[in-house]
N, C-alpha and C positions, 0 to 999 in steps of 0.2 A: 895473196895474203902474205906469202913469204917474202916477195919482193918489196911490199909496202913496209914490212917490218924491217927489211934491210935498209930501205931508204931512211926510215926514222932513226935507225941506229947508225947511219953514216957508212953503211957498207958499200961495197962496189956495185951491187945490183947486177941486173942482166947486162951483159956486155962489158961490165967493169968500168962504167963511166959515171962516177958520182958527181963530177963537176957539172954535167949537163942538167942534172936536177936542180942544182943550186942556181944555175943561170936562169932556168925557166921560171923558177919561183921569183927571182928578182925582177924578171921581165913583167910578170903579172902584177907585182906591186907597183912598178913604175907606171904601168898602163892604167891601172886604177887611179893612181894619183893624178895623172894627166887628164883623164876623163872628168874627174871631179873638178879640176881647175878650169877646164873649158866650160863646164856647166855653170860654175859659179861666177866666171868672169865674162865670158863671151856672150852668153845668152842675155844677160842684162844689157850689155852694150848693143847687142843686135835689137833688142826690144826698144831701147831708147831711140836708136836710129830710125827704126821703122815708124815709131810714133811721131818723130819730128819730120819725117819726109813723106808721110802718108798723104798729106793734103796736096803735095806737089805732083801727084800721079796724073797721068794723062786721062785716065778714066774719071770723067767728072761724076759719073753716077756712083763711082766707088768711094768718093771723098766723104769724109764724115764731118770734119771741122772746117772745110773750105766754104767759100761763098755759095749761097743758094739762089734759087730762083725766087720770083715774087711770091708765088703761092707757098712755096716751101718756107720762105721767110715769114710770111703771115702765120703760117702754122707754128713756126718756132716762137713768134712773138705771142701768139695766143697761149701757147704752153707756158711761156715765161710769165704772161699776165696771170694765167691761172696759178702759176707757182707763187707769183707775188700776192695774188688774192688769198691763196691758201696761207701764205706766211702772215699776211695782215689779219686774216680771220683767226689764225692761230694766236697771233699776238692779242687780238681783241678778246678771244676766248680766255686767254691767260689773264688779261686784265679784268674781264668779267668775273672769272673765278676768284681772282684776288679780291675784287670788290664784294663778291658774294661772301667770301670768308670774312671780309671786314664787317659786312652787314650782319652776318651770323654772330660774330663776336660782339658787335654792338647790341644785337638783340639779346644775347646772353647777359651782357652787362645790364641792359635795361630790365630784363627779367629779375636779375639779382637786386637791382634797385627797387623794383616793384615788391619783391619779397621783403626787402629791408623796410620799405615803406609800410607794408602790411604789419610787419613786426613792430615797427615804431608806433603805428596806430594802436595795435593791441597794448603795447607798453603804455602808450599815452592813456588809453582807457583804464588800464590797471592803476596807473598813477592817479588818474582822476578819481577812480573809485576809492583808492587809498586816501587821497586827499579828503574826499567826502567823509570817510571813516575817521580820519584824523580830526576833521572839523567837528564831527559829531562827538568823538571822544573828548575833544577839547571843551566842547560845550558842557558835556557831562562833568568833566573834571572841574570846570569853572563853577558849576553848580555845587559840586561836592566841596570845593575849597570854600565857597561862600557859606555852605552849611557847617563846615568845620570851624570857621571863624565865628559862628554863632553857637549858643548853647544847644545841647542836644534836645533839651526840653525848655521851651520858653517859660519863664516864670509866670505864674498866673497873676492876674491883677490883684494887688494887695487889698484885702478887705479891711477897711479902717472902721473903727467904732464911731458912732455918731457922737459929736461933742456934747449934745444935750442928752444923749443916752435915752431916747424916747422908748417907753415901754411898749412891747408888742402884746397882742391880745392874750389875755390869760386863758388857760384851759378851764373847763367846767369846774374842775376841782384839782387840788394838788395831787390827788390819787392818780389822775390821768397824766401826770407829767412824764414826758419823754424828751429826748434830745431835740426833736424837731419843733417842739412847742415851748420848751422850758430852758433851752440853751441858746445863747447868743453866739452864733458862728462868726459874726463879724469881728469878734475879738480874738479869733484864733485862725488867722490865715495859714495856709499850708507852709509858707516860707517863714513863719514867725519863729520857729524853733521851740514852740510850746513853752512860753515863759509862765512861771507860776509864782504867785505872791503868797507868802505865808504870814499870817498875823502873829504877832507876839502875844501869847496868852497872858503874860504878866501884866500887860497893859489893861486888862479887864478883870472885873471882880471874880469871875469864875476861875481865873487862873490859879488862885490860891487853893482851890479845892482839888486840883489835879493830882494824880498819883505822882510822887516825885520821880520814881524810876521811869515811868512812861514819858514824863515831861522831859527829863534829861536825854533819854534815848531819842525822842523825837527831835529835839533841838540839835543834837549831834548829827543826826541824819540830814536835817535841813541844811546845815552848814556845808556839807560836802556834796550836795546834789547839784547836778549840772543845769537843771531846769529852773531852779529857784532864782528869782530876780528881786531886787529891792525897789524897782520902779513899778509901782502899782498901776500907773497909767497905761502901760503896754501889756499888762498881764492878761493871760487867757483865762486862767483859773485862780480863784482865791480860796485859800485853805485856812481853816481854823480848827484847832484841836480843843475838844470839849470833854474828853474822857480818856481814861477811866477816872472817875471821881471817887474821892474818899467818902465813905458813908456818913460820918458824923457832921461833915461840913458841907454837904451838898446843898446848892442853892435851890430855891423853890422853882418849879417849872415856869411860873409866870415871870420870875426875875431873870431866869436864863433866856427866855424868849425875848424879853426886852433888851437884854444885852446883845443878843445876836442881831436884832433888828437895828441896833444902834451902831453897828460896824460901819466904818467910814465908806466902804465900797459896796454896801448891801444893796443899795439902789431900789429900795421899797419892796422888792420881792426876792432878793437873794439869788438871782440867776448867775450862773457861772461860779457859784460858791460850792465848796465841798466841806461838809462838817464831818470830822473824823472822831469816832469814839472807839478807841482801842481797848481791848480786854486783856488783862494780865491774869485774871482769875476766872474760874468757871462760874462764879456767882454774880457776875456783872449784870446789873439791872438795865432794863431798857428805859432810861429816864427821858429819852427823846420821843417817847410814844405820844405824850400829851402836849407836845410843843409844836407850834406851827412853824415849819421851816421854809415855807413858800416854795420857790423854785430851786432851792439849794439841794444838792445831792447829799446823800447820807452814806457813810462808810462805817459799818459796825458789824459786830458778830451776832447780834440778836435782832430778829425782825418778826413782826406779825404780818399776816397776809394783807391786812388793810393798810399797813404802813409801807410794805416793800413795793417798789416800783421797778419791775424787770427792765433791764436795759438802761436804767437810769441810776438807781442806787447800787451800792457795791457791798457784797458780803466779804468781809476781811477775815483773815485768820487771827487767832489770839497772839499776843505778843508775849511769849513765854520768856525768851532770852532777851530781856530788855537791854541790859547793860553788860551782858556777858556773851561770850562766844560758845557755841556747842562744842563739846569735846568729842571729836570724831574717833578718837582711839577707843572710846567706850561703846561705840556702836557695834552691835553683834554682826557676825558675817552673814552674808546673804545665802550661803549654803551651809549645811544641808537645807534643802527647800522645806522639807517637812520638819516641824519642830515637835516638842513633847506633846503639846496640846493642839488638837485640831482647831479649836476656837475657845475663846475665853470671854467672860463678861463679869464685871463687878459693878454693882450699883444698887441704889435703894431709891424707891419712889415714895416720896412723902405723901403726895396726894394722888389718888387714883380714882378713876371713874367707877371702878369696881374692885372690891377686895379680892385679893388673890387666894384668900382662904375659903371663899364661897365655892359651892359646887358649880362648875362651869358646864354649859351645854356643849355638845359635840361640835366640832368644826362644821360638819355638814348641816347641822341644825341652824347654826349661825348664818350660814350662807343662804339657806332656804328662806329664813326669816329676814327680818330687817337687819341690815348690817350694823354691828355694834359700833358705838362711838369710840371705843377704845379696845384695841386688840392686845393690850399688854398682859391681861390675865391669860389669854390663850398662849401668848409667847412664853410666859413663865411656866405654864404646864408642859408645853412642848419641849422646852429646853431642859427642864428637870427630867423628863422622860428620856431624852437622849443621853443625859449624864448617867442615869440609873441603868441604861441598857449596857453600858460599858463596851459598846462596839468600837468606840474611839475614846481616847483620853480627852475629855473636855472639862472645863472648869467654869461653872456658872454660879454666882453668888448674888442673891437678890436682897441680902441684908448685910449692911456694913458692920464689921467688927467694932469699929469705933464710930464716933459721931460723923455722919455723912456731911459733905460739903453743902453749903446753901445752894439752892437751885430754884428755878421757876416752877410754878404749878404744872403738874403732870409731866415733869421732866425727871429723868433718872439722874440722881445726884452721884457724884464721884465719891469713891471710898478711899480712905487712906491717903498717904502722902504721895507725891509725884514719883519719888524714887521707887517706892514699893509697886506702884502701878507699872512703871517701866520694866521692872524685873519680871513681872508676870507676862507682860507683852513680849519680852524677849524669848519667852518659852512658848509663844502661841503662833501658830501659822496664820490664823485669822483672828481679828478683833471685832466683836459685835458692837455695833453702835445702834441703840434703839432710840428712834426719834421721839420727841414728846408726844404724849397721847392727845394733846390738844392740837388738832390739825391746823388751827389758826396760827400756830407758832411754826413758821416755815424754817427757822434756824435759831439755835440758841448757842450761847457761849459754852455751855457744857458739852454739846455735841461737837462743836468746833475744837474744844480741848481734847476730846477723845480721838478725833481725827488726827490732830497734830501729834499726839503721843504715839498713835499706831504707825503713822508714816515715819516717825523719827527712828523707831527701832525695827522697822521692817515687817511689822504685822499687817497683813492685808486687811483693810477696813471692809466690813460687811454692814452696810447701812440698811436697817429695816425701816422702810418708809420712803416711798418714791416721791412724796410731796416735798421733801427736804430740798433746800437751796444751798448747796455746798459752796465754799468760798470760790470766788472767781469762776462761777459755773458757766458764764457766757463765753469764756475763751479756753477753759481747760476741759479736756475730755476725761471726765472722771471715770468713765467705764474702762479706761486703760489701766487704772491704778486701784480701783475699788469696785465692789459689787453692791449695786443698789437694788434691793429686793422689796417688793410690796409686802406689807405686813400679813395680808391674807395667805401668803405662801410660806408661812413660818413652818408648816409641817414638811415642806420640801427643801428646807434650807440644808439639812444634814446631807441629804442625797446630792444636792447641788455642790456642796463644798467638797464632798468626796470624789466627785466626777471630774474635777478640774485637774489637768495634767501638771506635772512638775515644770514643764517648759512654760506653760502659761502662768504658773505661780511665780516663777522667777522673773518673767517679763513684767508682771504686775508689780512685783516688789521693787524692781529696778526703776520702773516709772514712778512709783510712789516715792522712792528715795530722791529722784530728780525733782519732783514737785516740791517736796519738803525742803530740800536743800536750796532751791531757786526762789521760792515764793514765801516760805514760812519761817525759815530758820532764824533770821536775825531781823533787827529793826530796820536796817538798811534795805533788806529784801522786801519787807512788808510795805514800807513807804514807796519804794521804787515800783512795786507791783501795782499799788493803787494809782500812781501817776501813769503807769503804762496802760492800765485799763482805760482810763479816760482818753489818753492820747490815741490808743488804738480805735476807740469808738468814733472819734472825730477824724480819724485817718491822717494824722500828722506823723511823718517819719520820725524815727528815734534819732538821738544824737549820734554822730559818728564815733566809732571806737577810738580811744586815745592811742596814739602811736608813741613809741619809745624814741625820744630824741637821741640821735647818734652824735656823740662828741668825737670828731675826727682827730686822729693823731697825724700831725704833719710828717711827711716822708718824702724822700727823693726817689724818683724813678728815672729810668733811662738805660738800664742794663738790657742789652739785647738778649731776648729770651729765645733759647733754642727749643727744639721739639724733640723729645725723647722718641726714637723710632719705635720703641716697644709700646709707647703709649698712643702714638698717632698712626701706626701702620695699620691701615684698614683694608688693604688689598684693593679689590675692585668695588668696594662698597662706598657709595656716595652718601656721606653723612649730612650734606646740606651746605649752604653757603656760609662763609665766615662773614660776620657782620662788619661791614665797612662804613655804614652810615651811623649817625648818632644813635645811642641806645633808644629803644622803643619801649615806653612805659605802657603797661597793660591798662586798658580803660577801666575806671573805677566808678562805683556808685551809679551803675546804669539802671538799677531797679529801686531807686529811692522811694517812689510812691507805689509802684506795683507790688513791691514786697509787703508794704503795709496793708494794701487792699486785698491781695490775693492769698498770701501765705500766712494768714492770721493763726490758724490752728496749728500749723506746723511750727511756726515760730514760738508759740506758747507751750507746745507739748514736746519739744525736743531741744537739746542743747544747741547753742548757748543761751537761748532765751530771747525775749523781745526787748531787752534793755538797751541794746546798741545796734547801730547800723554799720554793717561791714562792707568793705569795698567789693567783695565777692564772696560767695559761699559755695559749698559743695552742692547745694540744692538748686542753683540757678539753672533754669531751663536752657537748653542749647539747641541750635539749629542743626538739622541733619546735613550731611555732606552734600546732598544735591540741592540744598537751598542756596539762595543768593547770599553773598557775603554780608556780614553784619553792617547795619547802618547805611545801606545803599539800595536804591530801587532802580538802578540803571541797567541791571541785567548782566549777563555774561559778556566778557570782552576778550580779545586775543591776548595770549600770554606774552607779556613784554612787548606789547604793540606789534605782535606778529613775529618777533624775533625768538620766541620761546623762552624757556627758563624753568627754574625749579625753586623750591623753598618759598620765600616770600613773594617772588614774582608769580608763582603758580597760585598761591593763596589769594593774592591781590586780584588775579584774573578770574579764577573759578570760585572763590569764596571759601566756604568752610565755616567753622564755628567762630573764629575771630580772624580779622585781617592778617595779623602777625602774632607770632608767639615767640617769646624769649624767656630765659630763666636766669636766675641769680644764684651764684654759688656763695653760700655762707660757710666760712671756714673758721673753726675754733682753734686757737693756738695758745700756747703758754711757754714762753722763753725757749723756743726751739727755732731759732732764726734760720739756720741752714736747712732744716727739714721743711720749714715753711717756704723758703725761696724755691726749693726743688719742686714742691707741690704746686706753687704758682706757675713755675715755668712749664709744667706739664699741661697747664690749661691753655697754653698758647695755640692759636689756630682752632679752638673749639667752636663749632658752629652754634648759632642761636644763643650765644652767651651775652648777657646784658651787662653785667658787672660782677665784681667779686667783692664781697664784704668780709673782711678779716676781723673777727671778734678777738681783740687782744685781751686775754683773760688774766694778764699779769699786772700787778701794780707797778712793776718796773717797765719803763718805756723802752721801745726798741733802740738799738744803737744809732747814734747820730750819723755815723759814717756808713750805715747800711744802705746799699743801693738796691732798690726794688726792681724786679724785672718789668719790662714793657711787653705786655701780652696782647695789646691791641684793644683792650677794654679798660674802663676805669677800675682801679683798685682802691677801695675805701677801707681804711683801718679805723675801727671803732674802739674807743676806750670804754671799759666797763667800770662800774662803781666798786665791784667786789669780784672776787674769784669764785665763779660758780659755773658749773657745767651747763646750767640752764640758760645761760646768756645767749646761747645759739637760737633759742626759741622766742626771744623777745621780738615783737613786731617793730623792728627798726624803721624809722621814717625814710631811710636811704634805700630801702628795698622798694622797687617800683614795678616789679613783675608779679604776676600771680603764681608762677611756678618757682619753687626754691629747691635747690639741691644742698642739703645740710650735710657737710662732710668734715671729717677730721683732717688735720694737717698732715698726718702720716698715712692716709689712705691712698692707695695706688689704683687708679681706674683708667682703663683705656678710653679713648674718645668714643669708640663704638658702644662700649658699655654705658657710658653716660647718655649717649643719644638714645640707646634702647630704653633707658629709664625715663628720659624726657618724652619720648614718643609713645611709650606704652603705659607708663604709670600715671603721668600727669593727665593725659586725656581721660583715663578711666576714673580718676577722682572727680572729674567734672562730668563724667559720663559722655565724653566726646569720642567720636571715631570708633570706639570699641567698648564693649560692656564687660570686659574681663580685667581682673587685676593682674599685675605683673608679679611673678614670684621673685622674691629677693628684695623688693622695695616695699617698705611699710610706712604707714602714716601714724605718727604719734597722736594720741587723742586725750591724754590725761593732762590736766593742768590743775595743780593744787594751789588754790588761791589763798594768799596771805594778805592781810589788810594792807592796802597800798602797794602790794608787790605780788607778782605772779611767781609761783614756784612750780616747776614742772617735774612731777614725780617720775615720769618715764625716764628722763635722762639720768636721774639719780639711780634708778634701777639698772640703768645701762652699765654703770661702773661696779655694780655688785655681781653676784654670781650669775646674773642673767645674761652677761655678755656673750656667753656661749650660745644663747638661744636667739638673741636679737643682735644683728650686726650693727656696726656704728654708722651705717649709711641710711639716711632718710631722704626720701623724695617727697616733699610735702608742699602743700599750699600754704600761703602766708597766714591765713586766718583759721586754719584747721585747729591750731593749738590754743585757741582762745576760748574753747568751751570749758567753762569753769564747773568742775564736778565736785569739788570739795573745798572746805575752808579749814585750813589747818592753823594750829597755834604757832607762835614764833619759835617754838622749840626746833622746828625744822631747819633753822639756820645754825643749829649747834653742830657739834662734831659728828653726831650720829644721825645726821639728816638722811643719809641713804637708807640706813636700816629702818628707821621709823617710817619713812615714806613707803618703803616696800611693805612693811608690816601693815600699814594702813590699807594699802590696796589689797594685801593678802586677806585681811579680815573683811574688807568691804566687798570684794568681788570674787570670793571663794578661793579655794586653794590653787586652782589652775590660773594663776595670774597671767601667764604668758598669753593666753588666748585673748584676754581683754586688753592687753597692751597692743595687740594687733587688730582688734575689732572693738571699738569703743562702745560700751553698752548705752552710754548717754547720747552718743552721736552715731546712730546707725547709718553709716554710709551705704547707699544703695549698691548692691552687687547682684549681678544677674545669676551667677552660679557660685557655689562655694569654691574656695581656692585651697590648694594644698601648699603648705609652707615647707619649702625645701630645707630650711634651716632650723626647723623646730625639732624638739625632742619629744617623742611620744611613748605611750605605754608605760611599762615598769620603770625604765630609766628616768622618765620625767617625774614619776611619783617618788622615786628614791631621791632625786635631786631636790624636789620640793620639801620632802620630809626632812632631809638634812638641813636645808636652808631654814626651815621652820624652827628646828631645834637651835640652830645657831642664832637666829633672830631673837628667840625668846631669851636665850642666855645673854645676849648683848643688851637687850632693852630692860629686862627685869632682873638680870643677874648682876 
C-alpha cells in the first residue's frame, strides 16, 4: 500500500527506480494498441483469404462452394427448385392477398352502394308518398279555390209572381187566415230585399178623415225607410194607412170597405196587403170590426177575439210622440229600485158587469161556484184592502177626479192628463194595468196606452189578465219586462210584488226601457217595427247597416320608419308573424239567413234590435279549437306543407275559429303631427296589423310637405265633417276587420301589450279561445242616437272626470258600438255636450255610471265569470267622486 502510494505520487519506490514503472506502463499501452490493430486488420484479411481459397482445397469433401457430384447436384437443384417454388408461392400468396384486399374493398364499396340504394329507395318512397299528399292537397286546394270563386251560399231560385196573379184557394173564413193560406210568398223571394209599396192616402176619400199628426208622421217615416219602393210591380207588401180617423168626418163602414176593395193592387182579396190603424189617443174605436178586409193583415191597437188572427195580424203600440221626440232628460233614474209607491192605479170603469158597491161574495165562494164573468169587483175590493192595510204605500183610485177619457165598454178609462199620469208613475215601482172585463176584447188602445206610459218612466207593468195580447207578443218576451197575472190571483198580487228582489226589478226596468225605446218611442220605431214583424215572419234578412263613407286625405308616404326598442323589445316572446301578404279582410255577413231564422227572440229582445243586418255580432256562434277550420271539409293538414310554421300558417293548417285574424288600428288625432308621426312609427313591425285608419279630427288639413312613415301596412287618413271625439266610433267603410284597436295618438303601448289585448280581449268578445275578459281593455256600449247621426256618450264621458276611471284605450269590435240605447235632442252638439251626456246616463243608469260604461245593460255580453276592474275606483272614493261630479253637473246644466 505504501509502495503503490509512492508510485502514484512519483516517488522513488522500492529500490529507487521510478523510470521502470513508467516504462512498464508504456509497454502495456503499446501492446494493447497492437493487439487491437491486429484484431481489426489481420483477422478480416485472413477471413477473406480463407473464404476465397477454401474451394481450392485438396479435400473435395471439405469444399463447400466447389463443384459437386451428380447426386449432390440434384439435391442442390431440388433445394433451389423448392426455393424458387417457395418464392413463386410467396409471390402468388402476395398477389392473392392483394387481390383479396381488392375484393374486400370492392365488396365494401358494393355494400355501401347497396345501402345507398336502400336509402335512395326509401327516399323515393317518401318522395312518392309526399307527391301523393301534394297531389291530394292540390286537389283539395283546387276544390277550395273553386269554392272561393263561387258564393258561399248559392242564391235560391227567385220566386216570381204570376203575371195573371191567379188566386189560390180561399180559407174557410177570413178568421182562419194565416201566412200559409193568405199570404203569397211568390212575391217575396229571400233575395228581394223586402220591397214595400205604400199607398198615398190623399188619393182616396178616406184620406181626408185621417188625423193630421198621424198622417204627417207616417209620411215622414215612409220617405226615409229603406224598404219602401215606388215600383208596385215588384213589391212584396202593400201598405195603406186608414187611421186614426177623426170622429166627426169618419166614413161609413160600407164606404170604407168599398174604397179598400178598389185599391189598384187589391187583387180581389187583398192578399199581401197591410192595413194600419194607428192610435194616438186611448179612446180610438175599432172601426175595422165590421169591415171585410179579406186576406189583408191588420195592424192596430184594439182587437176583439173574433177579429184577431194570431201570427197574421199585428198588435201595435200607440203613437204618442207622433211629430215630436221624447225628452230623455225628463226620464227618472232607474235607481233607487224601490220608489215611493209599491204600485199605483188610476182609472174609472164606466160600464161594469157588476157594481162595485154591491156586497161581493168571498173569493173562495166565487171559485167554488161558477166563475164570474168579471173579476173587476173583486179586484177593487182587494186593492182597497191593501191600501187600507198600510203595509206598503200604494195608491189606487177607481174614480177620476175629473171627467174620465172615453173608453170601450168594460174597459178602465184613463184619468187626468198625460203629464199628471206620468208624474204618478214616476213615483211607482209597479203600474197596474187591468184588462177589460169583456174577455172578447183581447187588447184595447187604453191598455196599450197604460203600457206605453209605464215603460216610458220605468214603472214595471203588472197586467191583470192573461188573455191579453200585448204589442208584438209573437217576438217580444214580455215576461222579461212585465208581470202578467191572471185575475183570479188578485189576492196574491201584493205578496208577489213584495217578493221580487231588487236585482230582478232593475233587470225588468232596464228591459222595459229597451223595449219602449226601440219599438214604442217614435213614429219611425213604430213603422219600422211593423215592417220588421212581417219581414221576420217570412224569414227575409234585414237590410245591411249603413257604413260611414270615409273621405281620404291625400298624403305622401315613404319615410323609413324605425322601431323604438322600448316599444318592440319583446325578449324571447314570439308575438307572431308580420303580415307580408296583402291585408286580409274579415269575412262578413256569414249568417244572413241563419240569423233571421235562429236568433229571432234574441234579436228582438236585446240591443241593437232586428232592424239591421250586421257583418258580425258578439253573439255569433264560434267553433271550438278542436274543430276543423271555418268553411272547409278537407280535414287537418300539415302545417306549411310539412315545413311547420306559426300564426296564420298554423291556423290555416289546424283551423280554429277563423282562418286568419287581423286587426285595424283607429287613431284619433288633432293637429299634432309630430306626435302622430311618432305614434305611427311605433306601429312598425306590429304583427297581425291590417291597416291604420287615422281619423283627422281637425278642419285644418295636414301639412303638404309632411312625409308619412312607411310601416308596411296601408295608412288611411280620414277627414271628418266636424270636430268630435266620437268620430273614432263611426263604422268607417275602410275598416275591413272585425277587431279594432281604438287608440289616441299620444298613447304609448309596447307591441306585446297590443298583442296581449288582441289575443285575450278580442277572442273573449266573440267568446273564442277563452271565456274570460282581459283586465284593462273595455268595450264601449253606449251610443246616443241623434236623428241622422250617431253620438257616442261614452267618449264624451271620457273627456270628463271619468278619465281617471276609464283609460283612453279601447279594444272593440266594429259593430259593438251600434247598439242604439237612447235618442237625444240636438242640444248634445252644443258646448255642454259632455256634461249633458254624462248627466243623461247618470240619471238613466243610476249613480254608479262607471259600471254601466264597462258592462252595457242593453247589450249584455256573455261573460263566464265576473271580472275585476284594475283601474276602477271603489267604495267611498267612488261615492265621493260621483257626489262631487253630480253637484258640478247640476250647477253646469241648471245653474
